C-alpha positions as CSV (number, residue, x, y, z in Angstrom):
1,M,121.5,-18.5,168.0
2,T,122.8,-20.2,170.9
3,R,124.4,-19.3,173.8
4,A,127.8,-20.5,172.8
5,A,127.5,-18.3,169.7
6,Q,126.5,-15.0,171.5
7,G,129.7,-15.1,173.5
8,P,130.5,-15.7,177.5
9,D,129.4,-12.1,178.3
10,A,125.6,-12.5,176.3
11,A,124.1,-13.9,180.0
12,C,125.7,-11.2,182.0
13,Q,124.4,-8.2,180.4
14,V,122.4,-5.9,182.4
15,V,119.8,-3.7,180.7
16,S,118.2,-0.6,182.9
17,F,114.6,-0.2,182.9
18,P,113.7,3.3,180.9
19,R,113.2,6.1,183.5
20,R,109.0,7.2,183.2
21,G,109.8,10.8,184.7
22,A,111.0,12.0,182.2
23,D,108.6,10.7,179.4
24,Q,105.5,10.7,181.0
25,V,103.7,13.5,183.1
26,G,101.3,11.9,185.9
27,F,99.5,12.8,189.4
28,E,101.2,12.8,192.3
29,R,99.5,10.5,195.5
30,A,98.1,13.7,196.9
31,E,96.9,15.4,194.0
32,L,95.3,11.7,193.1
33,M,94.2,10.9,196.4
34,R,91.7,14.8,196.1
35,I,90.6,14.0,192.7
36,L,89.4,10.2,193.1
37,D,87.9,11.8,196.7
38,L,85.8,14.1,194.5
39,Y,85.1,11.3,192.2
40,G,83.7,9.2,195.0
41,R,81.2,11.5,196.2
42,M,80.0,12.4,193.0
43,V,79.6,8.7,192.4
44,A,77.3,8.8,195.7
45,A,75.8,11.7,194.5
46,G,74.5,9.9,190.8
47,E,76.5,12.5,189.1
48,W,79.1,9.9,187.7
49,R,79.5,6.5,186.9
50,D,82.8,6.1,185.2
51,Y,86.2,7.7,184.6
52,A,89.4,7.4,182.3
53,M,93.0,8.8,183.0
54,D,95.3,9.4,179.9
55,F,99.2,10.0,180.7
56,T,101.5,11.6,177.6
57,R,104.4,13.5,177.5
58,H,103.0,17.0,177.9
59,A,99.7,16.2,180.0
60,A,97.9,14.1,182.4
61,T,94.1,13.7,182.0
62,F,91.6,12.6,184.1
63,A,87.9,12.6,182.5
64,A,84.7,11.7,184.3
65,F,81.9,10.5,182.6
66,R,78.1,10.8,183.5
67,R,77.7,7.2,181.3
68,T,80.3,5.2,179.7
69,A,79.7,6.1,175.9
70,E,79.1,9.9,175.8
71,R,81.7,12.5,176.1
72,P,83.5,13.4,179.7
73,Q,81.0,15.8,181.9
74,A,84.4,16.9,183.1
75,R,87.8,16.7,182.3
76,L,90.8,18.0,184.5
77,E,94.1,18.3,182.7
78,K,97.5,18.7,184.3
79,R,100.2,20.5,181.9
80,P,103.4,21.1,183.9
81,A,104.5,23.2,181.0
82,L,102.3,25.9,181.8
83,R,103.3,26.1,185.7
84,A,104.9,29.6,185.3
85,K,101.9,31.0,182.6
86,Q,98.2,30.7,183.6
87,G,98.8,27.3,186.0
88,M,99.1,23.7,185.4
89,W,95.6,22.8,186.6
90,T,92.3,23.2,183.6
91,L,89.1,22.1,184.1
92,Y,87.3,21.6,181.0
93,G,83.6,21.2,181.0
94,E,81.3,18.6,178.8
95,H,81.7,20.7,175.8
96,G,85.4,21.6,175.7
97,Q,84.8,24.9,177.6
98,V,87.5,26.1,180.2
99,L,85.7,26.1,183.5
100,K,88.6,27.1,185.8
101,R,92.4,27.6,185.5
102,G,95.1,28.0,187.9
103,H,97.7,27.3,189.9
104,D,96.1,25.1,192.9
105,L,94.4,21.9,192.4
106,A,91.7,22.8,195.0
107,N,90.7,26.2,193.6
108,V,90.5,24.5,190.3
109,L,88.3,21.9,191.5
110,A,85.9,23.9,193.5
111,P,83.2,24.6,190.7
112,M,82.8,20.7,190.8
113,E,82.8,20.7,194.3
114,R,79.7,23.2,194.6
115,R,77.6,20.5,192.6
116,L,77.6,18.9,195.8
117,L,76.6,21.4,197.7
118,K,72.5,21.3,198.4
119,A,70.7,24.2,200.6
120,V,68.8,22.9,203.6
121,D,65.5,24.5,204.8
């Protein structure tokens, strides 16, 4: 169809971009910086080598892998729908068990942070 066949207003039509906020849960900048800081320290310690992020309508997920071809060693999930209940943050272990759940990201990441602590004589 040519432009002349579409009419004079066809070239002036304004189409808005879809709003991302309503359709997808994501990490805020401060949250992502905290998560990636932990990831970087775990990589430096030789614990993790790869990560993946998934953003859906209901949850945002960060998964950390020891090797790429296996299950994630840790998976952090943000579900805003659970904010008023047990907390929107959940940390899962390698076999899917819930390691920590809560309202504060720092407290939920605490079990992973403890892995980096080493006793010094």
